[in-house]
Each structure stands twice: as C-alpha cells, then as structure tokens.
C-alpha positions as CSV (number, residue, x, y, z in Angstrom):
1,M,36.2,-33.9,213.3
2,K,36.5,-31.3,210.5
3,D,33.7,-29.0,209.5
4,R,32.3,-29.7,206.1
5,C,33.9,-26.6,204.6
6,D,37.4,-27.8,205.6
7,I,37.4,-31.0,203.6
8,N,39.0,-31.0,200.2
9,R,39.4,-34.7,199.5
10,L,37.8,-37.7,201.0
11,I,40.4,-40.5,200.7
12,I,38.6,-43.9,200.7
13,V,40.5,-46.9,202.2
14,L,38.7,-50.2,201.6
15,G,39.0,-53.3,203.8
16,D,41.5,-54.9,201.4
17,Q,43.6,-51.8,200.9
18,L,45.4,-51.7,204.2
19,D,48.8,-50.8,202.8
20,Y,50.4,-49.0,205.7
21,K,53.2,-47.6,203.5
22,R,51.3,-46.5,200.4
23,F,47.8,-45.5,201.5
24,L,48.4,-41.8,201.3
25,P,48.8,-39.9,198.0
26,D,52.0,-38.1,197.4
27,D,50.2,-34.7,197.6
28,Y,48.3,-35.6,200.8
29,D,47.3,-32.5,202.7
30,Q,46.6,-33.3,206.4
31,S,44.9,-30.0,206.9
32,N,42.3,-30.5,204.1
33,D,42.1,-34.2,203.4
34,I,40.4,-36.8,205.4
35,I,40.5,-40.6,205.3
36,W,37.2,-42.6,205.1
37,M,36.7,-46.2,206.1
38,A,33.5,-48.2,206.8
39,E,32.6,-51.7,208.1
40,A,29.5,-52.3,206.0
41,E,27.3,-55.3,206.8
42,E,26.5,-55.8,203.2
43,E,30.2,-56.8,202.5
44,S,29.6,-59.8,204.8
45,T,26.3,-60.8,203.4
46,N,26.6,-60.1,199.7
47,V,28.0,-63.6,199.8
48,F,27.3,-65.7,202.9
49,S,30.7,-65.1,204.3
50,N,32.6,-67.4,206.7
51,K,33.0,-65.9,210.1
52,H,36.8,-66.1,209.7
53,R,36.7,-63.9,206.6
54,I,34.5,-61.4,208.3
55,V,36.7,-61.2,211.4
56,Y,39.8,-61.0,209.4
57,F,38.7,-58.0,207.4
58,I,37.1,-56.1,210.3
59,S,40.0,-56.8,212.8
60,S,42.6,-55.8,210.2
61,M,40.6,-52.6,209.5
62,R,40.4,-51.7,213.2
63,H,44.1,-52.2,213.6
64,F,44.6,-49.9,210.6
65,R,42.3,-47.4,212.3
66,N,44.6,-47.5,215.3
67,H,47.6,-46.8,213.0
68,L,45.8,-43.7,211.7
69,S,45.2,-42.6,215.3
70,E,48.8,-43.1,216.3
71,R,49.9,-41.0,213.3
72,K,47.2,-38.4,214.3
73,L,45.7,-38.4,210.8
74,P,42.1,-37.2,210.5
75,F,39.6,-39.9,209.5
76,I,36.0,-41.0,209.5
77,Y,35.4,-44.6,210.5
78,H,32.1,-46.4,210.6
79,D,32.1,-49.5,212.8
80,L,29.6,-52.4,212.4
81,E,28.0,-52.0,215.8
82,N,27.0,-48.4,215.2
83,N,25.7,-48.8,211.7
84,E,22.0,-49.1,211.1
85,S,21.0,-52.6,210.2
86,G,21.6,-53.4,206.6
87,K,23.7,-50.3,205.8
88,S,25.7,-50.8,202.6
89,L,29.0,-49.2,201.7
90,G,27.2,-47.0,199.1
91,D,24.6,-45.8,201.7
92,L,27.3,-44.9,204.2
93,L,29.3,-43.0,201.6
94,K,26.3,-41.2,200.3
95,R,25.4,-40.0,203.8
96,D,28.9,-38.6,204.5
97,L,29.1,-36.9,201.1
98,E,25.9,-35.1,201.9
99,K,27.2,-34.2,205.3
100,Y,30.8,-33.1,204.5
101,R,30.5,-32.1,200.8
102,P,34.2,-32.8,199.8
103,S,35.3,-31.4,196.5
104,E,36.9,-34.7,195.4
105,I,37.0,-38.4,196.3
106,R,40.2,-40.3,195.9
107,L,39.9,-44.1,195.5
108,V,42.5,-46.7,194.8
109,K,41.0,-49.1,192.2
110,P,38.9,-51.7,194.2
111,G,39.6,-55.4,193.8
112,D,35.9,-56.0,193.4
113,H,34.0,-54.7,190.3
114,R,30.7,-54.6,192.2
115,V,32.2,-52.2,194.9
116,E,33.9,-50.0,192.2
117,K,30.6,-49.7,190.4
118,V,28.7,-48.7,193.6
119,L,31.2,-46.1,194.6
120,K,31.4,-44.6,191.1
121,E,27.6,-44.4,191.0
122,V,27.4,-42.6,194.4
123,S,30.1,-40.1,193.4
124,Y,28.4,-39.4,190.1
125,K,24.9,-38.9,191.5
126,K,26.4,-36.5,194.1
127,G,28.3,-34.6,191.4
128,I,31.6,-35.1,193.1
129,K,34.8,-35.8,191.1
130,L,36.2,-39.3,191.6
131,D,39.9,-39.7,191.2
132,L,40.4,-43.5,190.6
133,V,44.1,-44.5,190.8
134,D,45.9,-47.7,190.2
135,D,46.9,-49.8,193.1
136,P,50.6,-49.4,193.9
137,H,50.6,-52.6,195.9
138,F,50.9,-54.6,192.7
139,I,54.1,-55.0,190.8
140,C,52.5,-55.0,187.3
141,R,50.3,-51.9,186.8
142,E,47.0,-52.2,185.0
143,K,48.1,-50.4,181.9
144,E,51.2,-52.5,181.7
145,F,49.1,-55.6,181.6
146,Q,46.8,-54.1,179.0
147,Q,49.8,-53.3,176.8
148,Y,51.1,-56.9,177.3
149,A,47.7,-58.4,176.4
150,E,47.1,-56.2,173.3
151,G,47.1,-58.2,170.1
152,R,47.8,-61.6,171.8
153,K,45.6,-64.5,170.8
154,S,46.2,-66.3,174.1
155,L,47.2,-65.0,177.6
156,R,49.1,-67.8,179.2
157,L,50.7,-67.3,182.6
158,E,54.1,-68.8,181.6
159,F,55.2,-66.1,179.2
160,F,53.8,-63.2,181.3
161,Y,55.7,-64.6,184.3
162,R,59.0,-64.8,182.3
163,D,58.6,-61.2,181.3
164,L,58.2,-60.1,184.9
165,R,61.2,-62.2,186.0
166,R,63.3,-60.5,183.4
167,K,62.0,-57.0,184.1
168,H,62.4,-57.2,187.9
169,G,65.4,-59.5,188.2
170,F,64.0,-62.2,190.4
171,L,65.9,-65.5,190.2
172,M,67.9,-64.3,187.2
173,D,71.5,-64.9,186.2
174,G,72.0,-62.1,183.7
175,K,69.5,-62.7,181.0
176,N,69.0,-66.3,181.9
177,P,66.9,-67.9,184.7
178,V,68.8,-69.2,187.7
179,G,69.1,-73.0,187.5
180,G,68.7,-72.9,183.7
181,E,64.9,-73.4,183.8
182,W,62.0,-71.0,184.1
183,N,59.7,-73.5,185.7
184,F,60.5,-76.4,188.1
185,D,56.9,-77.8,188.3
186,K,58.0,-81.3,187.3
187,E,59.9,-81.5,190.6
188,N,57.0,-80.2,192.7
189,R,54.4,-82.9,192.3
190,Q,55.4,-85.5,194.8
191,S,53.0,-87.3,197.2
192,F,53.7,-88.3,200.7
193,G,53.2,-92.0,200.0
194,K,51.8,-94.3,202.6
195,S,53.9,-93.0,205.4
196,G,52.5,-89.5,205.2
197,P,54.2,-86.1,205.9
198,S,57.3,-86.0,208.0
199,S,56.7,-83.5,210.9
200,P,55.2,-80.6,209.0
201,P,55.5,-77.3,211.0
202,T,52.8,-76.8,213.5
203,D,53.6,-73.3,214.9
204,R,51.5,-71.4,212.5
205,G,49.4,-68.3,212.8
206,V,48.9,-65.7,215.5
207,T,47.1,-65.7,218.9
208,P,44.2,-63.1,218.7
209,D,44.8,-59.9,220.6
210,K,42.3,-57.8,222.4
211,I,41.0,-56.1,219.3
212,T,40.5,-59.3,217.4
213,R,38.8,-61.0,220.4
214,E,36.4,-58.1,220.6
215,V,35.6,-58.5,216.8
216,I,35.1,-62.2,217.3
217,K,32.4,-61.5,219.9
218,V,30.7,-59.0,217.6
219,V,30.8,-61.4,214.6
220,N,29.5,-64.3,216.6
221,R,26.6,-62.1,217.8
222,R,25.9,-60.4,214.5
223,F,26.3,-63.4,212.2
224,P,25.4,-66.4,214.3
225,D,24.3,-68.6,211.4
226,H,27.4,-68.1,209.2
227,P,29.9,-70.9,209.1
228,G,33.2,-70.8,211.0
229,N,34.6,-71.8,214.3
230,L,36.2,-68.7,215.6
231,D,38.0,-70.6,218.4
232,L,40.4,-71.5,215.6
233,F,41.0,-68.0,214.4
234,C,44.8,-67.4,213.9
235,W,45.3,-64.9,211.1
236,P,47.8,-62.1,211.2
237,V,46.0,-58.7,211.2
238,T,49.0,-56.3,211.2
239,P,52.0,-55.9,209.0
240,V,54.3,-56.9,211.9
241,D,52.5,-60.2,212.4
242,A,52.2,-60.9,208.7
243,E,55.9,-60.5,208.3
244,K,56.5,-62.9,211.2
245,E,54.2,-65.4,209.5
246,L,56.2,-65.0,206.3
247,D,59.5,-65.6,208.2
248,R,58.1,-68.7,209.9
249,F,57.1,-70.1,206.6
250,I,60.5,-69.5,205.0
251,L,62.3,-70.9,207.9
252,D,60.2,-74.0,208.6
253,A,58.2,-74.8,205.5
254,L,59.7,-73.4,202.3
255,P,62.4,-76.1,201.9
256,L,59.7,-78.7,201.4
257,Y,57.0,-76.5,200.0
258,G,57.8,-77.2,196.4
259,R,58.2,-80.9,196.6
260,F,54.9,-81.4,198.4
261,Q,52.8,-78.4,197.2
262,D,50.3,-80.7,195.5
263,A,50.1,-83.2,198.3
264,M,47.2,-83.6,200.8
265,W,46.8,-85.4,204.1
266,M,43.8,-85.9,206.4
267,G,44.0,-83.7,209.5
268,E,46.9,-81.6,208.2
269,P,45.4,-78.5,206.7
270,T,48.4,-76.3,206.2
271,L,51.3,-78.8,205.7
272,Y,54.2,-76.9,204.0
273,H,52.1,-74.1,202.6
274,S,52.4,-70.5,203.6
275,L,49.6,-68.5,205.3
276,T,50.5,-65.4,203.4
277,A,47.7,-65.1,200.8
278,A,45.3,-63.5,203.2
279,P,47.7,-60.7,204.4
280,L,48.9,-60.2,200.9
281,N,45.4,-59.7,199.6
282,L,44.6,-57.2,202.4
283,R,47.9,-55.4,201.6
284,L,49.3,-56.1,205.1
285,L,52.2,-57.9,203.4
286,D,54.2,-56.4,200.6
287,P,54.7,-58.9,197.7
288,R,58.1,-57.4,197.1
289,L,59.2,-58.4,200.6
290,A,57.9,-61.9,200.2
291,L,59.8,-62.3,196.9
292,K,63.0,-60.8,198.3
293,K,63.0,-63.1,201.4
294,A,62.3,-66.2,199.4
295,E,65.1,-65.4,197.0
296,E,67.4,-64.8,199.9
297,A,66.5,-68.2,201.3
298,F,67.7,-69.8,198.0
299,Q,70.9,-67.7,197.9
300,A,71.7,-68.8,201.5
301,N,71.2,-72.5,200.5
302,H,68.3,-72.8,202.9
303,A,65.7,-73.8,200.3
304,P,66.1,-75.5,196.9
305,I,65.5,-73.7,193.6
306,A,62.3,-75.7,192.9
307,A,60.7,-74.6,196.1
308,V,61.7,-71.0,195.8
309,E,60.8,-70.7,192.1
310,G,57.4,-72.3,192.8
311,F,56.7,-69.8,195.6
312,I,57.9,-66.8,193.5
313,R,55.8,-68.0,190.6
314,Q,52.7,-67.9,192.8
315,I,53.3,-64.3,193.8
316,L,55.1,-62.6,190.9
317,G,53.5,-64.8,188.2
318,W,50.0,-66.1,189.1
319,R,48.9,-63.3,191.5
320,E,49.8,-60.5,189.1
321,Y,48.4,-62.5,186.2
322,V,44.9,-63.1,187.6
323,R,44.6,-59.5,188.6
324,G,45.4,-58.5,185.0
325,I,42.8,-61.0,183.6
326,Y,40.2,-59.7,186.1
327,N,40.7,-56.0,185.1
328,L,40.8,-56.8,181.4
329,H,37.6,-58.9,181.3
330,M,35.2,-57.9,184.0
331,P,32.3,-57.6,184.4
332,K,31.4,-60.1,181.7
333,Y,34.0,-62.6,183.0
334,R,32.0,-63.6,186.1
335,S,29.0,-64.8,184.0
336,L,31.0,-67.0,181.6
337,N,29.8,-70.6,181.3
338,S,31.5,-72.1,178.2
339,L,30.7,-75.7,179.2
340,G,27.0,-74.9,179.8
341,A,27.0,-76.1,183.4
342,E,23.5,-75.9,185.0
343,Q,23.5,-77.9,188.2
344,S,22.7,-76.0,191.4
345,L,25.3,-76.0,194.2
346,P,24.5,-79.0,196.5
347,K,23.5,-78.2,200.0
348,F,26.3,-80.3,201.4
349,F,28.8,-77.6,200.4
350,W,27.4,-75.6,203.3
351,S,27.4,-78.5,205.8
352,G,30.3,-80.8,204.8
353,K,27.9,-83.7,205.3
354,T,28.8,-86.1,202.5
355,D,30.0,-89.7,202.3
356,M,32.8,-88.8,200.0
357,A,35.8,-88.7,202.4
358,C,37.9,-86.2,200.4
359,M,35.0,-83.8,200.0
360,Q,33.9,-84.2,203.6
361,S,37.5,-83.5,204.9
362,C,38.1,-80.5,202.6
363,L,34.7,-78.9,203.0
364,T,34.6,-79.3,206.8
365,Q,38.1,-77.8,207.1
366,V,37.1,-74.8,205.0
367,L,33.7,-74.3,206.8
368,E,35.4,-74.4,210.2
369,T,38.6,-72.5,209.5
370,G,38.1,-70.5,206.3
371,Y,41.3,-72.1,204.9
372,G,42.3,-74.7,202.3
373,H,45.4,-74.9,200.2
374,H,45.4,-74.6,196.4
375,I,45.2,-78.3,195.6
376,Q,42.3,-78.9,197.9
377,R,40.6,-76.0,196.2
378,L,41.5,-77.0,192.6
379,M,41.7,-80.8,192.5
380,V,39.0,-81.7,195.1
381,I,36.3,-79.1,195.6
382,G,36.8,-77.4,192.2
383,L,37.2,-80.7,190.4
384,Y,33.9,-82.0,191.8
385,A,32.1,-78.8,190.9
386,Q,33.4,-78.9,187.3
387,T,32.8,-82.5,186.5
388,S,29.3,-82.5,188.2
389,G,28.3,-79.5,186.2
390,I,27.7,-76.9,188.9
391,R,26.9,-73.5,187.6
392,P,30.2,-71.4,187.6
393,D,28.6,-68.4,189.2
394,E,27.3,-70.4,192.1
395,I,30.6,-72.2,192.9
396,N,32.4,-68.9,192.5
397,D,30.1,-67.3,195.1
398,W,30.8,-70.2,197.4
399,F,34.5,-69.7,197.1
400,L,34.2,-66.0,197.7
401,A,32.2,-66.6,200.8
402,S,34.2,-69.4,202.2
403,Y,37.9,-68.5,202.2
404,V,39.6,-66.0,204.5
405,D,41.8,-64.8,201.6
406,A,38.9,-64.4,199.1
407,V,38.8,-61.1,197.2
408,D,36.9,-60.9,193.9
409,W,39.9,-60.0,191.7
410,V,41.8,-63.1,192.7
411,T,38.9,-65.6,193.4
412,T,36.8,-65.1,190.3
413,P,39.6,-65.7,187.7
414,N,40.8,-68.7,189.6
415,V,37.4,-70.2,189.8
416,I,35.8,-69.2,186.5
417,G,39.0,-69.7,184.5
418,M,41.3,-72.1,186.0
419,S,39.1,-74.3,188.2
420,Q,35.9,-74.5,186.0
421,F,37.2,-73.8,182.5
422,A,34.2,-71.6,182.1
423,D,36.1,-69.0,180.1
424,G,36.6,-71.5,177.3
425,G,40.4,-71.6,177.6
426,L,41.3,-68.0,178.0
427,M,43.4,-68.8,181.1
428,A,44.0,-72.6,181.1
429,S,44.9,-74.6,178.0
430,K,42.7,-77.5,179.2
431,P,40.2,-78.4,181.9
432,Y,41.7,-79.5,185.2
433,C,39.8,-82.8,185.3
434,A,40.9,-86.2,186.7
435,T,39.4,-89.4,188.2
436,G,39.5,-90.4,191.8
437,A,42.9,-92.0,191.1
438,Y,44.5,-88.6,191.3
439,I,43.1,-87.9,194.8
440,N,44.1,-91.4,195.9
441,R,47.7,-90.8,194.6
442,M,48.1,-87.4,196.2
443,S,46.4,-88.0,199.6
444,N,45.2,-90.5,202.1
445,Y,41.5,-89.4,201.7
446,C,40.5,-92.6,200.0
447,K,41.7,-94.8,202.8
448,G,38.6,-96.0,204.5
449,C,36.2,-94.2,202.2
450,R,33.2,-96.2,201.1
451,Y,34.0,-95.5,197.5
452,D,36.8,-97.1,195.4
453,P,38.6,-94.7,193.1
454,K,39.3,-97.5,190.7
455,Q,35.6,-98.2,190.2
456,S,33.6,-96.1,187.8
457,S,30.3,-97.9,188.1
458,G,28.4,-100.0,190.5
459,E,27.7,-99.7,194.3
460,H,31.2,-98.6,195.2
461,A,32.0,-96.4,192.2
462,C,33.9,-93.3,193.2
463,P,31.8,-90.3,192.2
464,F,34.9,-88.5,191.0
465,T,35.7,-91.4,188.6
466,S,32.2,-91.7,187.2
467,L,31.8,-87.9,187.0
468,Y,35.1,-87.7,185.1
469,W,34.2,-90.1,182.3
470,S,30.7,-88.7,182.1
471,F,32.2,-85.2,181.8
472,L,34.4,-86.2,178.9
473,D,31.5,-87.9,177.2
474,K,29.2,-84.9,177.6
475,H,31.9,-82.6,176.1
476,R,33.3,-84.9,173.4
477,E,32.7,-82.3,170.7
478,S,34.2,-79.2,172.4
479,L,37.1,-81.0,174.1
480,G,37.8,-83.4,171.2
481,S,39.9,-80.8,169.3
482,N,41.9,-79.8,172.3
483,P,45.4,-81.2,171.7
484,R,46.1,-81.4,175.5
485,M,43.0,-83.6,175.9
486,S,43.8,-86.0,173.1
487,M,45.0,-88.9,175.3
488,Q,42.0,-88.7,177.6
489,M,39.6,-88.5,174.6
490,R,41.2,-91.5,173.0
491,N,40.8,-93.5,176.2
492,L,37.1,-92.5,176.1
493,Q,36.7,-93.6,172.5
494,R,38.1,-97.0,173.3
495,M,35.6,-97.5,176.1
496,D,32.8,-100.1,175.6
497,N,29.4,-98.5,175.1
498,E,27.8,-100.7,177.7
499,K,30.5,-99.7,180.3
500,L,29.9,-96.0,179.5
501,K,26.2,-96.5,180.0
502,Q,26.8,-97.9,183.5
503,I,29.2,-95.1,184.3
504,I,26.6,-92.5,183.3
505,K,24.0,-94.4,185.4
506,A,26.4,-94.2,188.4
507,K,26.9,-90.5,187.8
508,D,23.1,-89.9,187.6
509,S,22.5,-91.9,190.7
510,H,25.1,-89.9,192.6
511,L,23.8,-86.5,191.5
512,A,20.2,-87.5,192.3
513,R,21.3,-88.4,195.9
514,T,23.0,-85.0,196.3
515,E,19.7,-83.3,195.4
516,S,17.6,-85.1,197.9
C-alpha cells in the first residue's frame, strides 16, 4: 500500500464500470496513481435488491480485482465482509480521502445520478479536484447526444438510430440500409401459436466458479430476506465468459430471435433472447463486439436480416438512446408522473402470489432468477403497473431492485418513459397499453387461468382487460388528441355507458382485492 504522500490520483472504478480494456486513463502513472473500488452495503439496500443482482455486481467486481492483481496495479478495495455495517459508498470514499489525501479524483461518469451526486459532494467537501470523464464504453458520447437533441421538438429512437447506423456503418450498403429497410419490426412480432416454441436453446449461462460461490454464501448470509434463489445463478462475471455467452446466443438463438422476440411461454424464461444485457451494463462485454458478431452472422447467412437488425437496434439504437435521455433529463426525469398515477405498489409484486397466471409466472420468475425478457417487462408487468395506476417512482424502484441487469441509466428511462408513459410522450409516441387479448395472443399464460381475457366485467373478467378500458376512460382528455390512440379512443366512445360502468366496477373490485 502506498503512503499518503505518494498518491497523485485516486481512480474510482464503480461496480458497473468493469471495462477491462478502458478503465485506465491514457496518462495513467502506476507510480503515483491508485485504483479505488468498494462493495458498499447501501448499493444493495438503496433499493431492496434481488440476491442475483447483488451477487452479480460483487462477484464481477472481485474478478476485476483479481485482474488488477495479475497486472500488478496498485489498488484499494473494500469488500463487504470487512466494511462496518451500513457503510455507504460516500462514507468509504470520505474515509480514504482523509487517510491518503490524493491531489485529484478521476471518475468515469456514473450510470446512477444518485451515486454521481454523492461522490461529487464528498470530493467538494474534502476540497479535492474531481475529474469527471465521459464513459468510453458507449458508442455515442454524451456531448454528441446533446448536440443531436438540441432544437428538436421530439426525441424519437428511430431517427437517432438511423444516424448512428450511417455514422458507424452497421448494416449499411453505401448510404442505404442493407435489405432496403431501416426497421424490420413488422417481421418480428410472431407468436408461437398453440404448439409452443420449437426446441429453444437450453445451454445458457455459466456455472459459478469458486469466487462466485463464495460471494453467494456472503450474500445469502448478509441479505437473507432479499428475494432470489441463488441455486439458479448463472451469469457471466468475466469478459471471457460474457463473450462465450454472446457466441452461444448468436449460434443457437439469433436466427429465431427476431421472429419470436415478442413471444412468451410458461416455463421458458429465456427462449431465443440473449443474456448479454447484464454483462453489457457492467462493461464486461463491449457493445462494438456484439454488433460486429451479429453483423457477421448475417453476412455468413447464419441469421436473417430481421433478427440481426432487431438485435443491433437494441444495442446501437435503444441502449445508446436511453442513456442519452437519462443524461439529458436527470434528476427531474425520475419524478415525472404525467398521468397522475397514485396507486401504491401491491405487495404481491414482492411475493408473486396472485391469481393472474401471467403476472404470477412473470413475477415469480423475476423474484427467483433476477431475469425477464423485454416483453415480460413491458407488456405484462409494466402494462399492469401502467393501467392500474401504480406510482411511476415505485414501479421504477421495483424494476431497479429486481433485475440483474438493472442500472439506473437504462432502467429509469425504460420504466418512466417507455413502460409507464410518465414523461408525457418524450420517448414514446403513445402509451403501451393493451387488453388481456394481447397476452393471450403472444403466450400461453391465459390457458387455465381463472380469468377470461375476452371478458371485461363480471366474475371472470380479466384484470388486464378491465384495467385497459378503465385506463382509457380515465385519460380520455389527455389521450384523446393523440393520433396514435385514435382507433382505441373511438372504440371507447362507441361503448355503452352501462357496460363501461360494469367494467369500472370490475376494475375497482380487482384493485380493492390487491390492497387487502
């Protein structure tokens, strides 16, 4: 360990900044700079985190620590077992600044506004210069997005995505998109039908190594009441394992990913989806590598253009886009509530105990494994939260706590903007709302459920269907002028008043039961 007079810069590496290739600054001085990392208990309890999420962050950090040791780089590392109970990231940093008195702190911009604020305040109070730098992991830099957004009345993904395609050359044929279209979504919305998925890949994930097994023991002991069955932990915690997972996805799942990316099936949590969001969000996987390998799969005729374009759009388009929205509009963005939702989060979100088969399946899966693919998030759990009027900040905290890939910069825009339409249409041009018929068409959840997705009132009314019509009725004024909602609003206007009263009665009855 260096003496305090030897330290010039303290280089902070946060738990979601484990970029093995880019974590050191170009002017790194091994004789005077030291790397600082900390497992802070507060980062697992600020939101009531799933055990899978806690293990994933801590195990990945400890593997990164080993990487530092192998390279013989000087570092300070605080592990959870040796921290005083309740130590926060800010407290740990404050103590070390007092002990080592570096002349400067270097910090890659955090993906959590709360964390950035805390670290800025600590450095300011200690009178130590903070060098806050943009994250080189991302393809679109923060200033680049700011310049793109300047003067625009709306910030839709599609046009931003096209600009990045042109600039970086992915799936381009000169100045034109490969295949003649920028977006193949119309080909990517198929259901499995009654027969279900045909042999989806099952060899997914990684067997926990010694370090991960030790972290699992620590987390089970330290956070016994948090959700999560760690016997099911399978997440890649190193760049090598993350790339292997990417390769497995491209080989086994990518060809059918596009066609069935919106489909769901009971007992099949991953289907043809990748498990790359988590390692991407911790910087264990380079997005450029994922884009390159997906494009190569198309060029080799291994996967169709619709599947490859859909995957590339998620990484080059959506991922870069939501980060730009987050940096542009935080911290106010988190508190937006344009639809005036005031319901508290139901307790069954933390237990999965509900008689709605779709919600029971999706919630139980997330609580046990920390995983759910994007349609389960958006069109089951998110749809229920939106149409039942759950407060956006509460459902956002639940998403942040529950998913292994959850980091504030990506989760908050997805929940506040896309899922809950709480930003009033900044991100999405209309609310993602539907009746139980959508879930019935895209899954087998409704088979055997006590509720009938075709029924909007009465004993067997599907809560999704009664909530949907009640949601439209409640927001007639604000949604009535939305051109993309015109057909839905016309259907509402044609509805008999007595029928609508019965639907609202069914909705009220359902919500009353969830509160008991």
